[in-house]
N, C-alpha and C positions, 0 to 999 in steps of 0.2 A: 913618763911620770904623770903629766896632766894635759888633757885635751879639752878642758872646759874653756874653749876659746870661741871668739865670735867677732862681730864688727858692729859699728853704728849703721843702722839700716834705715832707709827711707820708708815713710808710711804713705807715700804718694799713691792715691787710688784706694786707700783703705788700710787701716791698722793691720789687718790680717795678712796683707801682702808683705809686710816686713818679715813675717815668719817664713813665707814662701821664698823670699829672696835669700834669707839666711840659710835655708835648707839647700838651696842651689850651690852654695859654697861650703856646705857641711858644717854649719855653725851650731853650737849647743848653747850659745849665749848671745843676746842682742841688747843694744842700747838704741833708744828712739827718742825723738822729740814728740810729745803728745800734742803740740801746737807749734805755730811758727815761733822760732827762737828769737825773732827780731820784732815781734809785735806784742802788745799787751793783751789784745783781744783774742778770743777764740770761740769757735762755735761749739755748742755742747756735744758730748759724745752720746750718740743714740744707743739705746739698749741693744739693738741688733748689731751695731758696730762692735760693742764690747764683747758680745757673745761670740761673734765671728772671730775676733782676735783670740779669745780664750780657746776656742775650738782649734784654730790654726796652730796655736802654741803647742797644744797637746799632740795634734796630728804630726807636726814636724819635729817634735822632740826638743823644743827649746827649754832647757832646764832652768836658765836664769834670764829674766827679762827686766830691764830697768830703763829709766828715762833720765834725760838731762834737762835742766830747767832753762828758761829764757835767759839770754845774755843781757837783757835789760834790768833784771833783778839785781838790786844791790842792798843787801841786808846790813851792811856796815856803814852806810852813808850817814853823815851828820845832818843831812837834810831830812827833817822829821816827816815832811809830807811824802818825799820819795820813799822813805823807809816804811811808812804805813802802806803805801801803794805796793811796795815790794813784798811786804808780809802778806797782804791780801792776795797778790798774784801767786806767791809761792804756795799758800794754802790751797788756792784753786788748782794749781798743778798737782799737788798731792792728792786732791780729790779725784782728779783725772786718772792718776796712777792707781788709786784704789778702785775706781770703776773698771779699769782694764785688768786688774789683778797683777800689776807690776810689783816687783820686789822692793824697789827703793827709788828715790829721786836724788840725782847727783847735782850739787851746786858748787860753784866757785865761791870761796869766802870773798866778800866784797871789798870795796876800796873806801877808806875814810877820807881820801884826798888829803888836804892840808890839816885836817883835824888831828892826824897822828895815829900811830899804831895802837897805843893804849886805849884811846877812846873808841877806835874802830873795833877792837876786840870786845869791848864791853857792849857796844851797839849790837854786834853780831850775836853774842850770847843772849841778850835780852830779846832780840828778834826771834831767835830759835825757841826760847821759852814760850813766847806768845804763839808761835806756830804750833808747838807741841800742845799748848792749852786748847787750841782750836781743833786739833786733830786727834784728840784723845781716843784711844782704841783702834786707831788705824793700823792695818797690817803693813802698809808701805812705809818704809823708814826714810831717814834723811842721811845722806852721805856727803861729806865735805871732800872736795878734790884738792890735792896738792897743786899749787900754782907755780909759775915760773918766776913770779915776783916783779912783773912789769909795773912801772910806776909805783903807786902806793898800795897795790893789791896785797891783801893779806893771804896767808896760807902757804907761803914759800919756805917757811921754816917749820919744822915739826913742833917746836916750842909754841908757835902761834896757834896751831891746831889744838895743842894741849890746853892752852889758856882759854880757848873758846869752850872746850868741853868742861874744863874745871869751873867755868862760870855758869854752867847749866844746872837747873833743878833736876833734870833727868838725863844725865850724860850717857846713860846706857842706850838711849834712843839714837845716838849719833855714831855713824861709822866713818871710815876714810876710804877714798879712792886714790890710789897712787898712780899718777901719770908719769911714765918713764921719761918722756921728753922734759916735762916740767921740773922733775926733781934734779935732773942733770943740769938743766939751764939754771936752776936755783943754786947750784954749787955742790950737790951731792954726787960724788963720782962713783957711779954704778957700772962703769964701762969695763971693769975687770971683775973676776970672781972674788978677789980679795976686797975690792972696793964695795961690791954688792954686799958681802957679809958684814963689813964695817957699818955701812949705811943702815942696814936693817937691824943690826944690834943697837944702833943709836935710836932707830924708830921704836924698837921694842922697849928700851929703857924709858922713852919719852911718852909713848902713847899705848904701847902694848900691841904685839903682832895681831892679836885677836880682833882689833878694831878694823883691820883691813877687810873691806867688803868687796872690792873690785880693783882691777888694774886697767888703766888706759895704756895701750901698748903702741908707742910711737917712737921712732928715731927723731933726732933733733937736727934741724938745718944749721943751728948755731952751736958754738962751743960751750964747754963746761963753765958754769958760773956767769953766762952772758945775760941772764935774766930776760931773755927774749923768747916768746912763745911761738915757735915755728916748727910744725910737725913735718916729718919726712918719712918716706918709705923705709921699711926695716933694712938695715945694712947699707943704706945709701947716705946716711948722715954722719954727724960727728960722734954719736954715741956708739955705733957699731954693734955687731951681733952678739958679743959676749954677754952683754946685759940680758938679752933675751934668752940666751942659753941658760943663764943662771936662773931666770924666772921660771922657765919651763921645766927645770929639773930641781927646783927647791921644794922639798916635801911640805914645808909650812904653807905653801900656796896651792897645793894640789887641788883643793875644792873651791878656790877663789876664781871667779870669772875674769877672763883676760880678753878685753875687747879692743879692737883696732879703732883708732881715730885718725888713721893716715889719710893723706889726700885722696880724693875720690876720682882723680883723673885716670883715664885709660882702664877703668875697671880693674884696678890693682888689688882689690880685696883678696881675690883668689890667690894671687902670687904672694902677698904678704902672709896669708894664712898658711900657704905651702912652706914658706920660710920658717914660720913658727913651728910647724909640725916636724920639720927636718931637724930641729935642734933638740928634740926630745931624746934622752938617753945618751 
């Protein structure tokens, strides 16, 4: 049904090498970091680097390429200085995506800490409005990732993502990335075909299936509703293979990229991709 699958790829040695690494395991989609995910600073992307990436993407048949933002960014924080710094950093990362010709930038809805959910959702919407204002006309979009709900982190309920979009001046500029580990950890039971259908009927009622721009494909080390974010190799965790069989054969997601974020130990990308392909049909 759908082979638009891929993995998070390292850009070590040059952005173009992410495309070469992806082709080695027959990926048609990739996710990258355009800078260190644990630092605020980054060196500029040279024109020749961007051109090399664009050529490599075309040469190696990478149909969808997108980035994940820095883990330091928190657009929902009540700390006004940190929120300003996060907005500036996010705009900078979108500019890098635009330079490379990436399709979108994935971000975790932030954490309001003790300020509470309602304030955090408002902060998030206002931050995204400002980001949109500063990036008017950009091709690269913004995609909110479902979270496991650790601590005070937002985005673990579909209704929270809906509230963020409803608070925007341009909600059409925001998509959603569904992380299979995260939604399971958040309490959405997608481990059976029946559960999968129920959860995405709920998603469709709340946000609309058409808002889904990508899937992060991960099993979960922890059980249903644990609200702990721990990724596992496919079929080796508490989620099991039926969720991935449902994903790979769901016609609604035929053209939605499905990218691994499984642990990088022992070069397991090839095995996890083999498992995904084996579930088609």
